[in-house]
N, C-alpha and C positions, 0 to 999 in steps of 0.2 A: 521416451518419457518424459514426461513433465518435470520443469526445475520449481522449487522452492525458493525464493530471494528473503532475504530480512531486509526491512526498512524502520526507520525510527520518523516518529510524527510528534509534533507539538500538539498537547491536548485538544484545543480545537477541532480540528480537522479530524483526528483518532475519535473523536466523540463524534461529529459528524458522520462519519464513512461507519461506525459502529450504529447508527442510528438509521442509518442508510439516504438520509438525507444527501450526502457528500459519494458521488460516483464516477469522479474520475477526478485522479490523482495529478497532479502537474508537475513533472521534472526536466532536468537537462538533459539531452540527447547523449550524454557522455558515455565515454567507455562502458563504465559498468552498465548505465540503463540498456544501452545498446543489447543488452543480451536476453532484454526481457522479449517472449513471446506469447501470441495469444494462446492461452490455454494452461500456462505457467499459474503460479500461485506466488500471493505476497505473503507473508506474515509479518505484520506490522507491528512494532511495537512501540505503547506512548512514551516519549521523554520524560515525563514528569514522576512516571510510576511506572516502571520496567516489569511489574508483575500485569499489567493490563497487555493482552494481545490481541489482535483481531486475525483472521484467517480469510484472504481475497483471492478468487479466479481473475484472471485478466482475462476479463473478455472480446477488448480491441485496442488497439493503438493506434494513436495518431500522432502525426511529427508535421511539424511547420516548422517556419525559420524565424518566427517571433512567439512570444504569449498573446501579442495584440492578433497574431496571422493565425493563431491557433482557435483562440476566440471565436472570430469570424467564421474560419470553418465548422467549428461546434454548434455554432447559431444558426449558419446557415442548412446544416443538418438534422437541426432539433434536438438536439444533446444536450443542449446547455440553454438556459433561462437567459434572457435579457437582464444584466445586472447581478449576475449572481458569481460572477467570477471579476476579479481584477487583475488585468495582465500588470498594470502599475504596482500592485500591489507584491508582485513577484520578485520587485526588488529588494525587499527585505531577506530575501534567502541566496537570490542571483545575482552578479553582475552584469551589468549590460554586458561588457564585454565577454562572460562566460556565455551569455547567451548567445551572440554574434557566432560564436569560434563552434557551440556544439549542435544546436537548433535547440528544439524544445521536444516536448511530449507530452499527450494525455493520455493518460494511463484509464483505459475504461473496466473501471471493476464490479465484482457481484460479492457479496459479502457469504463465506462458507459460516464460519462459526467465529462467535466473540467470547472470550472467556479474562476473567480475570483467576488468576492462579498466581499459586506460592511454588517458585521455583525449586524449594528444598521438598515440597511433599510431590507434586506432580511435574513431571519431567516429559511434556507432551513431543518437544522438539528436539531432536539432538543438532543443535548449534552453537554457534560461537554468539553470545550476548555481548551488544555493544558494536558490532561489526555494521555500518552501513549498510551496505549489500553484499551479502554474503552466499552465492549460488550453490546449490546442492541438490544431486536428485536422492531422491529416494521414491517407494511406494506411495500415490496420493491417496489412495485408498487407506492403508495402514497409518499414513501421519492422519488423515481427517477420523478416522476411528479412535486413534491416542486422544485427538482434539478433545470428541465427544465424550469419550471416558473419564478424559481429565474433569471436563464441565460438570457429569453426575457425581465423581470424585468430591470435588467442592462443596455439589450443594450438599450430599451426605456430612460432610465434615463439619460444616457452615452450619444445621439445623440441627 
């Protein structure tokens, strides 16, 4: 059975994932993220507005010793356009020591559904808010169904 994970994102990468522009999420390959597998799902929540979420499927996972090595590998595979990723820019999020300690990963994703919803009205996912990565197992068909129902319900409420 596939797992669903929780991760938080800043507004810019969150919006780029929602639009389909960003298809690879870069993270340390630490203890928490080593639990991720191809076919699992991630629900990203925007840090600035925790009512904005996007559900993605993990299509593939690439690991490397550094963000620079990962960039090179993805460029060679044709999965990354030159200049679209800055390994140096990852220093804003992760220290060089952590990069060396854990190695890094590129999580190739596909958007399933995105939604702006009110947690008081529509509880689409039975999960804990504010946890960086909270794995749990559930029936993905039921979760996607609840997610889509939530989108439909919001559409009715807003109109």
